[in-house]
Structure formats: structure tokens, C-alpha cells
N, C-alpha and C positions, 0 to 999 in steps of 0.2 A: 398316624391319625391321617385319612382322607378327608379332603375340603367337603364341607355339610353343604347340601343345597339349602334354599330357602333360609338362608342365614339373617334376614333383613329384620326381624323384630326381636332384637335384644334385651330379654329381661336377667341381667343378672344380680340385680339386690335383692335375695332373699337368704333366709335363715333356715338350717335344718328343723323339723318340725317331730318334736316328740314331747313326751309327759313331760320331761325335764327340760324344755326348751329355756326357760329362764335361769338354768345352772348351766348350759354346756351347750357348745354347739360341736363337739368333737364327732368324728365319725370314724368307723371302721373301713375295711376294704369293700369293693363290690362284691355282692355274693350273686347277684343275676341280673340279666338286661333282657327285658321286653318291650314287644310294640306297647304303645301305649296312646290314646287319643288319636289327636291327628298327625299319626306318622311320627311321633315323636317318640324316642326311644328312653326308657325310664331305667336308671340303675337304683338297685335296692342295696340299702346299707344298715347297719345297726348301730343305734346308739351307743357309746360306750358305757354312757351313766344309767340309763333306763331299760336298756336293749330292746326298745322299740323300734320296727321296721320304719326307715326314713327312704322315701324314693326321690331320687332326683334326677334328672337327664344328664346324659353325660359330658355336655359341656359344664356342669356346673362341678362335677366330681372334684376335679384339680383344686376349684377354689376352696370345697368342703374338706379337701385332706390338709389343704395349707390352712385353714384355721382350727382344725384340730390339733395339727404338730406344733400350730403357735399360741394353743391355749387361748385363743381369742374368746372372754368370755363375756357376760352380760355385767354391766356397771350398775344395775339398778337391782334392789330386789322386788319381787312381786308385792304390788300393793294393794290388788284386789281383795276385798272381803265378802264382795257377796257372790263373787262365782270362782270356781274352783277349774274352770275352763280359761288356757290361757287365750288373749285376743290379740290376734296381729291386724292391724291396721293399715290399709293400703291408701295413698296418694298420689294420684297419677292421671295419666291421659287414658282416655276410654274411646277409641276410634272402629270405624268400620275400613279396613283394607280392601283395595280392589287390586288385587294381583295378577298380573298379567305374564304368562309364560313366553319367551323367545326364545329364538335361535341365536341372536345375537343383540345386542344393543344398537338402536337405529342411531345412525350420523344424522348430524345438524341438517335440518332441511328433510330428512328422508321419511316416506309413510310405507309404513309394513304391516301386515299382519300378525297379531300374536298368535302361540299355538292354544293357548286356553287362557280363561277368564275364572277367576276364583274370588268371591266375596267371602271375608272372612271376620268374623267381628273379633277386634285385637285391640292394640294401643298398650303400650308397656305398664301402665297401671293395671288395666282389666287383667293382660297375661300375667301379671305377678301375683293378682289374687288368686285366680283359678290354679296356677301350677302350685301355689303354695296351700290350697286347700286339698289339691290332691296328694301333694305330699305327706300333709300331714294326717291321713286318714289311710288306714292298712286297707280298706276295699274300697279304692275311689267308684268302683262301679261306672267307670266312664261311658258306658255304653249306652245305660241309664239316663233318662233328663225327667224334669219337671218332677210331679207326686209321684212317680214309679221309682225313681231315684231318692227322693227325700225317704218314702216309705222303709227302703231299704238299708237305710243306714241305722249302725246300732249303737248303744250307750257309748262304748269306747269310742267309734268313730266321732263322736260330738266334742272329743277333747280338745280339738281346735278349732276355734271360730274366726273367720276373715269377714273384714268390714272393709267395703271399698268405699272410696271417698272420691268424687270426682264430678265430671256434668257430661250430661248430653241435651240434645237438643229434643224439640217435642214432634221431631219427623220420623219418618219410617224407621230409619237407620237407629235413631235411640230407643222406640221399643224394642226392637231386635236385640240392641247391645243389653238393654237391661233384663230382658229376658233370658240371655246367654249366661249372664252371672246369677241370676236367682236360680236357673236350672242347676248350677256346679254348688249351690248351697253357699253363695255369698251373701252375706247381710247388704242390701243396697239402700239401706237409711240413710248414708251420708252421700249419696248420688243426687244430685241436683238435676230436676229437669226444667230448663228455660225455654219459655213461651217464645215462639216465632224465632228461634236460633237452629242453625244446623248443627248437626253434630260432627264431631270430629273426623274427619276422612283421609286416608292416605292411600295413595296409587302409587305401587310397588312394581317395576319391570325386572324381572330376573330372567337372567340367561339359563336356559335349560342344561348345560353341560357344566357349566363353571360354578353356577349358584350365585354368582357376582348380582349384585341388585343395585338399583336407584331407585330412591324414595321421593315424592313430592306430598308433601301434606298439609293440611290447614286444620289448625286448631278447632277452629267451630267454638260449641259451647265449652269447651275445656278452656278458653282462655278467659272465661269468665267466673271460674270457678275460686269459690274461697269458704271456708267450714262456716257451719250454721254460726257455731258460736266461737269467735277466733280465737278468744280468751280461756277457753275450757278446754282443755285436752280431751275431756272425755266425749266430747261431741264426735270424735273420730271412731269411739268405739261402738256404732251401731246402736241397734236397741238397748244395749245393756250399758251405754252411755247416758241413758235416760234417769237410770237408778243410781248414776254416782260413779259407775265402774270405769276406768282406765284402761287404755289398751296396753297390753305387756310389750308390745313393741310397734315401732311405725316405720313402716318402708316407703319412701319417699322419691320420686323421679321428677325431672324437669317439665314435663308435658303438660302441667298448668302452670300459672303465672309463678316467675321466680320469687316476686314477696313475699307471695302465699305460702311457698314451701319455707322460704329463711323466716317467716313467722311462725309457722308451725313446729320446724325444728326448736326454735327459741323456748317455744310455750313446751315442747314435750322436756326440753333440759331440764326448765325452772320445775317442773313437776315429777322430775326423777324416772322418766319414762326414756329408754334406749330407742335409738334410733339407726336407720340403715339409708343413707344418701346412696343413690346411683344418677350421677348428674347428665342424664341424657334426655334430652338434648342438651349438650354441653354450652352451658351459657356463664357468663361472669357472677359470682357470688360473692358479696362482700365479707371480706376478711374474718368480720366478726362472729358471724355464723357456723366457723367450723370446730369451735369447742364444743357445741351442740350436735356433733356429729360423732355418733360412738363408732360406726362402722362406714367408712366411707370405700365405695366399691365402682371401679373404672376401668375401660379399656385403653389401650394405649392411645388412640383416637382422640379420646375426651380428656386424657391425660395432658395432650399435648396442648390442646387449647385452652386449659384452666392454668396452665404452668406459667405462662407458655414457652412451650419448647418445639423443636420441629418433629414431626411426626419419624420421620426417618431415624431421629437421635433415640429412639427408644430401643433400637437393636443393638445399642450397647448398655450392658449391665447397668454400668454405673449411672445412665441416665437416669434408670429406672430408681436406683438408690436415693439418688437427687432428689427426685419427684416426690417419691415416698415420704422421705425426710420433711421436704418442703411442708407438707400437708401436715404430719406431725407437728412440725413448727409452730403451724397456725392453729394446732387445737385439737385436731381430730384426734380419735383413740386410737384405731386402728386405719390401716389402709389397706388396701388390697388394689395390683393392678394386674387384670386378667391380661394374658398374653396370646390367646389363641391356642394352636396345637404347642405351643412352648411352654403352657402351663400358666403358673401364676408367681407373683413377686408380692411380699408380705412386709410389713413393717409395723409394730407396736409402740404406744408412747412408754413402754416400758424398756424399750430398746431391743426387742425381738426382731429377727428380720430374715430375710431368705427366700430363696425358689423353691417352688414346688412343681415336678413335671408334671405333663397331663399325662392321664391314665393309657399306656400302650395297648392293653388287651380289651379296648372297646373301641367297636367302629361307630363313628357318628353316621346316623342315617339321616336325620331331619332335626333340625335346633329350630323349628317354628316354634315363637314365643317362648323359649326354653331358657334363652342365654345366650350370654357370649361365648364360642369355642375357637 
């Protein structure tokens, strides 16, 4: 597998989307690969249980394979009585990314010209929401936006609903970021707009040939986010939540205040709602929060910071095993450590564990906003 360019926005934590999303996250082999969206490639797979086509970036394929083999399943039953459509709530950062492509990284004190500048709506939370919506619809119609796109969505395509929860400022970036989410079919009821605040911004410098990057970001409005009703998990389910409907799955990142994420995970657990935590950017989490995590998905650098263990130690399979067991012992139900081109390592609370190799017949072309590879 060749090293991917533009691997700076890593959105690893999401689950396969299909009609039986609450029963299984198993997937079969890749059936096709096609260009999709902003240069990212998607792999189409078929769910073993409902036969729906589900689409994923190549970077996530090994994680999905691992999940299918490990039998990582939901721990909660669907509780929604007012809606038959599964609802995925995403909690995380919403940023505007300023991407500079260069021949090489400038050294200390050096000034140099970039080859190009790309202004891209992003943030781990927003990227996850859009990727999840696309993956949960058989015809994402990625070339359409706004009313044209919404008019083209058929009844079957409405089976998965995605609700974004986060914050933007009342600046020009904030308006653009909201429109981007809405144009992709995302329910933005849970996105706060803070008066006088800057929207989150990230400067990304990417080397043209290697794809290596360095990021410098500011949280902006993301740092002020908290749910409308912190004690009610229904408030994360967008418009449906106003009628008492809970989300079926909550995907969280640490692009919003850590204390807010911890509170959401605890509230979700008490309400019987499954959760996925991608601890990025990695911060210390109180140990009491891990029993509320259904699926903990992280890469090697994140695992090294949270353990803590030296990053270089993760080259040793024994370190990965010890790390995964550590989080299982803390209470997480399922742990996945993504290993780039080496695939992924998993461990479950029932003792299942193992390594799953990355797909060898898939060429990664661009992983922008597509997850860790």
C-alpha cells in the first residue's frame, strides 16, 4: 500500500451504515473502488446481515474487516419508537482548514512560497458526519448540492440520518461551514453559533511528494460547545430529539471540551445508547469514563499518549496487546488500534483479540477526511 498524500485529517471513528446498523457491523470483501468527493476513494462492501451496499474509504477497510471478524456488535437495542430511521449523532470539531502544499517543510526562521492554497471545510467532527452520511446512502450524489441534492434523495436513502453537534462562530467561516454540512444532508440543529466568536481554524502544511503534514489549529467556537440540554441524550438527535427520540449511536471526538465529551459519554451510557470514542486530539480522560465507551478507536500515536507508552514501542505487537488490554481493564467494551498500512489490532471485553492486515489490493489515492490509513 503506497503512502497517501493529504493524510492530515483523520476521521477514524465511525461505524458501517446499513439497514441493520443496530445489529451488526460486519462487512464482506471489497467489491469495487471508485473516485468519490474531494479525491477520496471509496470501497463498496456488502453488509452480511441486510445485504445493503455500504461505502468506505480504503483507509477504513481494515478496521471494518477487523470489526466483522471480531464480531463487534451493538450492546444496546434500538429504543426509538417514533422513527424507524437509525440516527447517528456526531459530536466533534467543525473547522475551516487552510491547506498549504509545499515542496518541503520550511526550516526554523525560513520564509518560502507555497505551491498552492486550498480552503477546505473540515474538522474531525464535520468530516465524520459527512462521511457517515455518504456511507449510509446508496447514491450519495456527491456532485449535487443544496436543493438539487435533497430533491434527488429517494425514500431508501433516508434510512440513515446524521446529526452534527458542535459549534461555529458568527463569522464568514461559520456560515460556510454550516452550509457545507446542510448541503450534504446533515441535521445541524445541534450546531451552536456563538456571537462574536471565531470559528475553529486549522493551518495545514503538506509536503507535495511525501504527504507529510504539520498542523496548527485554534479551537475557536469549538472550545465553547456544550449540548443544549446536557442531561438529555435526546438533544443530540437533531430535530427528532425534540419529540423524545434518542440517537442510535453517538460518535465523539476530542475537538470540543474534554469535560463535555466525558459528560456526553456518561449520559449516553445511562440512556443505553452505544458510543464510539476517537480520542483525537488525544487528551487525558478520567478513568471513570471508559465504562461508558462501547468502541474505543485510536491510532498508535493517540494510544501512546493515553497509555502513556513511547510511540516507538508500538512497533512491537506485545505493546499493542498490552495497550488494548489496559483500556479493556478500564471498562471499554471494544478497543481498536489502527496501524496504518499494517492494518489494525483489536480486543474485546469477551477476550477476543487479534490483528487484521490492511487490504493489499487497494491503492490509497487520497485520504482527506477519510480516516487513518
